[in-house]
DRENDO-1510 file (C-alpha; in Angstrom, 1 decimal, always signed):
<recs>
REC; n; res; u; v; w
REC; 1; MET; +1.8; -28.3; +59.6 .
REC; 2; GLU; +1.8; -29.4; +56.0 .
REC; 3; ASP; +0.5; -26.8; +53.5 .
REC; 4; HIS; -2.5; -29.0; +52.4 .
REC; 5; ALA; -3.6; -29.7; +56.0 .
REC; 6; ARG; -3.1; -26.0; +56.9 .
REC; 7; SER; -5.2; -24.8; +54.1 .
REC; 8; ILE; -8.1; -27.1; +55.0 .
REC; 9; VAL; -8.0; -26.2; +58.7 .
REC; 10; THR; -7.7; -22.5; +58.3 .
REC; 11; ASN; -10.4; -22.1; +55.6 .
REC; 12; GLU; -13.1; -19.9; +57.2 .
REC; 13; ASN; -15.9; -21.4; +55.1 .
REC; 14; ASN; -14.9; -24.9; +56.2 .
REC; 15; SER; -17.6; -26.7; +58.2 .
REC; 16; MET; -15.3; -29.6; +59.1 .
REC; 17; SER; -15.7; -30.9; +62.7 .
REC; 18; LEU; -13.2; -30.0; +65.4 .
REC; 19; LYS; -12.1; -33.6; +65.6 .
REC; 20; ALA; -11.1; -33.7; +61.9 .
REC; 21; LYS; -9.3; -30.4; +62.2 .
REC; 22; LEU; -7.4; -31.6; +65.2 .
REC; 23; LEU; -6.4; -34.8; +63.4 .
REC; 24; LEU; -5.2; -32.7; +60.4 .
REC; 25; MET; -3.1; -30.5; +62.7 .
REC; 26; TRP; -1.5; -33.5; +64.5 .
REC; 27; LEU; -0.9; -35.9; +61.6 .
REC; 28; PRO; +2.2; -34.0; +60.3 .
REC; 29; LEU; +3.8; -34.1; +63.7 .
REC; 30; LEU; +2.9; -37.7; +64.4 .
REC; 31; CYS; +4.1; -38.9; +61.0 .
REC; 32; ASN; +7.5; -37.6; +61.9 .
REC; 33; ALA; +7.6; -38.9; +65.5 .
REC; 34; ARG; +10.8; -40.7; +66.4 .
REC; 35; SER; +13.4; -40.6; +69.1 .
REC; 36; ALA; +14.6; -37.0; +69.0 .
REC; 37; HIS; +14.4; -33.7; +70.9 .
REC; 38; ASP; +12.7; -31.6; +68.3 .
REC; 39; ILE; +9.7; -33.9; +67.7 .
REC; 40; PRO; +7.7; -36.3; +69.9 .
REC; 41; SER; +9.2; -39.6; +71.0 .
REC; 42; PHE; +6.8; -42.4; +72.0 .
REC; 43; SER; +7.3; -45.8; +73.5 .
REC; 44; ALA; +5.9; -48.9; +71.7 .
REC; 45; ASN; +3.0; -49.0; +74.2 .
REC; 46; GLU; +2.3; -45.3; +73.7 .
REC; 47; LYS; +2.3; -45.7; +69.9 .
REC; 48; SER; -0.1; -48.6; +70.1 .
REC; 49; GLU; -2.5; -46.6; +72.3 .
REC; 50; ILE; -2.3; -43.5; +70.1 .
REC; 51; LEU; -2.9; -45.6; +67.0 .
REC; 52; LEU; -6.0; -47.1; +68.5 .
REC; 53; VAL; -7.3; -43.6; +69.4 .
REC; 54; LEU; -6.5; -42.3; +65.9 .
REC; 55; GLU; -8.4; -45.2; +64.3 .
REC; 56; HIS; -11.4; -44.9; +66.6 .
REC; 57; THR; -11.5; -41.1; +66.1 .
REC; 58; ILE; -11.3; -41.4; +62.3 .
REC; 59; ALA; -14.0; -44.1; +62.3 .
REC; 60; SER; -16.3; -41.7; +64.2 .
REC; 61; LEU; -16.0; -39.0; +61.5 .
REC; 62; PRO; -18.5; -38.5; +58.7 .
REC; 63; PHE; -17.3; -40.3; +55.5 .
REC; 64; HIS; -16.3; -37.1; +53.7 .
REC; 65; GLU; -14.1; -36.0; +56.6 .
REC; 66; GLN; -12.6; -39.5; +56.8 .
REC; 67; GLU; -11.6; -39.1; +53.2 .
REC; 68; ILE; -9.9; -35.7; +53.8 .
REC; 69; VAL; -8.0; -37.0; +56.9 .
REC; 70; LEU; -6.9; -40.2; +55.3 .
REC; 71; SER; -5.9; -38.5; +52.1 .
REC; 72; CYS; -3.7; -36.1; +54.2 .
REC; 73; TRP; -2.3; -39.1; +56.2 .
REC; 74; LEU; -1.5; -41.0; +53.0 .
REC; 75; GLN; +0.5; -38.0; +51.5 .
REC; 76; LEU; +2.4; -37.6; +54.8 .
REC; 77; TYR; +3.0; -41.3; +55.4 .
REC; 78; THR; +4.3; -42.0; +51.9 .
REC; 79; ARG; +6.9; -39.1; +52.2 .
REC; 80; SER; +7.9; -39.9; +55.8 .
REC; 81; HIS; +11.0; -41.9; +56.7 .
REC; 82; PHE; +9.1; -43.6; +59.4 .
REC; 83; ASP; +6.4; -46.3; +59.5 .
REC; 84; TRP; +4.2; -44.8; +62.1 .
REC; 85; PRO; +1.3; -44.1; +62.4 .
REC; 86; ASN; +0.2; -46.7; +60.0 .
REC; 87; LEU; -3.5; -46.0; +59.4 .
REC; 88; GLN; -3.8; -48.6; +56.7 .
REC; 89; ARG; -6.7; -50.4; +58.5 .
REC; 90; SER; -8.6; -47.2; +58.7 .
REC; 91; PHE; -7.9; -46.5; +55.0 .
REC; 92; GLU; -8.9; -50.0; +53.9 .
REC; 93; SER; -12.1; -49.8; +56.0 .
REC; 94; TRP; -13.0; -46.4; +54.5 .
REC; 95; LEU; -12.1; -47.7; +51.0 .
REC; 96; CYS; -14.2; -50.8; +51.3 .
REC; 97; CYS; -17.2; -48.9; +52.5 .
REC; 98; HIS; -17.0; -46.3; +49.7 .
REC; 99; ARG; -15.8; -48.3; +46.7 .
REC; 100; ILE; -18.2; -47.8; +43.9 .
REC; 101; ALA; -19.0; -50.7; +41.6 .
REC; 102; PRO; -17.5; -50.2; +38.1 .
REC; 103; TYR; -20.7; -51.2; +36.5 .
</recs>
Protein backbone atom coordinates (compact mmCIF):
# COMPACT_ATOMS: atom_id res chain seq x y z
CA MET A 1 0.00 0.00 0.00
CA GLU A 2 1.28 3.48 -0.78
CA ASP A 3 2.52 5.49 2.22
CA HIS A 4 -0.15 8.21 1.94
CA ALA A 5 -3.01 5.69 1.83
CA ARG A 6 -1.46 3.61 4.61
CA SER A 7 -1.17 6.60 6.94
CA ILE A 8 -4.82 7.50 6.37
CA VAL A 9 -6.12 3.98 6.88
CA THR A 10 -4.05 3.18 9.97
CA ASN A 11 -4.68 6.46 11.81
CA GLU A 12 -6.54 5.42 14.98
CA ASN A 13 -8.32 8.77 15.27
CA ASN A 14 -9.63 8.42 11.74
CA SER A 15 -13.41 8.28 11.54
CA MET A 16 -13.38 7.38 7.85
CA SER A 17 -15.93 4.83 6.68
CA LEU A 18 -14.93 1.25 6.05
CA LYS A 19 -15.77 1.65 2.34
CA ALA A 20 -13.31 4.53 2.00
CA LYS A 21 -10.60 2.64 3.88
CA LEU A 22 -11.08 -0.41 1.65
CA LEU A 23 -10.86 1.75 -1.47
CA LEU A 24 -7.64 3.29 -0.19
CA MET A 25 -6.17 -0.16 0.44
CA TRP A 26 -7.16 -1.51 -2.98
CA LEU A 27 -6.33 1.48 -5.19
CA PRO A 28 -2.54 0.96 -5.16
CA LEU A 29 -2.99 -2.65 -6.21
CA LEU A 30 -5.57 -1.83 -8.89
CA CYS A 31 -3.54 1.03 -10.35
CA ASN A 32 -0.77 -1.48 -11.04
CA ALA A 33 -3.00 -4.27 -12.40
CA ARG A 34 -1.73 -5.80 -15.62
CA SER A 35 -1.02 -9.21 -17.02
CA ALA A 36 1.52 -10.58 -14.57
CA HIS A 37 1.90 -13.14 -11.83
CA ASP A 38 2.74 -10.78 -8.99
CA ILE A 39 -0.27 -8.48 -9.37
CA PRO A 40 -3.89 -8.98 -10.45
CA SER A 41 -4.74 -9.53 -14.06
CA PHE A 42 -8.24 -8.71 -15.29
CA SER A 43 -10.07 -9.24 -18.56
CA ALA A 44 -11.66 -6.26 -20.33
CA ASN A 45 -15.09 -7.26 -19.00
CA GLU A 46 -13.78 -7.60 -15.45
CA LYS A 47 -12.11 -4.21 -15.67
CA SER A 48 -15.33 -2.64 -16.90
CA GLU A 49 -17.34 -4.18 -14.06
CA ILE A 50 -14.78 -3.23 -11.43
CA LEU A 51 -14.65 0.33 -12.74
CA LEU A 52 -18.44 0.66 -12.43
CA VAL A 53 -18.33 -0.69 -8.86
CA LEU A 54 -15.51 1.72 -7.97
CA GLU A 55 -17.41 4.69 -9.41
CA HIS A 56 -20.62 3.71 -7.63
CA THR A 57 -18.80 3.17 -4.34
CA ILE A 58 -16.98 6.50 -4.56
CA ALA A 59 -20.24 8.30 -5.36
CA SER A 60 -21.82 6.78 -2.25
CA LEU A 61 -19.14 8.24 0.05
CA PRO A 62 -19.47 11.55 1.89
CA PHE A 63 -17.87 14.42 -0.04
CA HIS A 64 -14.80 14.71 2.19
CA GLU A 65 -14.07 10.98 1.82
CA GLN A 66 -14.52 11.24 -1.95
CA GLU A 67 -11.84 13.94 -1.93
CA ILE A 68 -9.41 11.74 0.02
CA VAL A 69 -9.99 8.67 -2.15
CA LEU A 70 -9.82 10.60 -5.43
CA SER A 71 -6.71 12.46 -4.31
CA CYS A 72 -5.04 9.15 -3.55
CA TRP A 73 -6.18 7.74 -6.90
CA LEU A 74 -4.86 10.76 -8.80
CA GLN A 75 -1.43 10.43 -7.20
CA LEU A 76 -1.28 6.72 -7.99
CA TYR A 77 -2.73 7.03 -11.49
CA THR A 78 -0.36 9.78 -12.61
CA ARG A 79 2.66 7.72 -11.49
CA SER A 80 1.40 4.44 -12.92
CA HIS A 81 2.49 3.00 -16.24
CA PHE A 82 -1.06 1.79 -16.84
CA ASP A 83 -4.28 3.56 -17.80
CA TRP A 84 -6.56 1.71 -15.43
CA PRO A 85 -8.60 2.30 -13.36
CA ASN A 86 -9.47 5.63 -14.93
CA LEU A 87 -11.70 7.32 -12.37
CA GLN A 88 -11.78 10.60 -14.29
CA ARG A 89 -15.60 10.60 -14.41
CA SER A 90 -15.75 10.29 -10.63
CA PHE A 91 -13.12 12.99 -10.23
CA GLU A 92 -14.93 15.36 -12.61
CA SER A 93 -18.25 14.72 -10.90
CA TRP A 94 -16.73 15.43 -7.51
CA LEU A 95 -14.96 18.53 -8.83
CA CYS A 96 -18.12 19.97 -10.45
CA CYS A 97 -20.11 19.46 -7.27
CA HIS A 98 -17.48 21.08 -5.07
CA ARG A 99 -16.05 23.84 -7.20
CA ILE A 100 -16.29 27.13 -5.36
CA ALA A 101 -17.06 30.25 -7.39
CA PRO A 102 -14.04 32.59 -7.51
CA TYR A 103 -16.17 35.60 -6.60
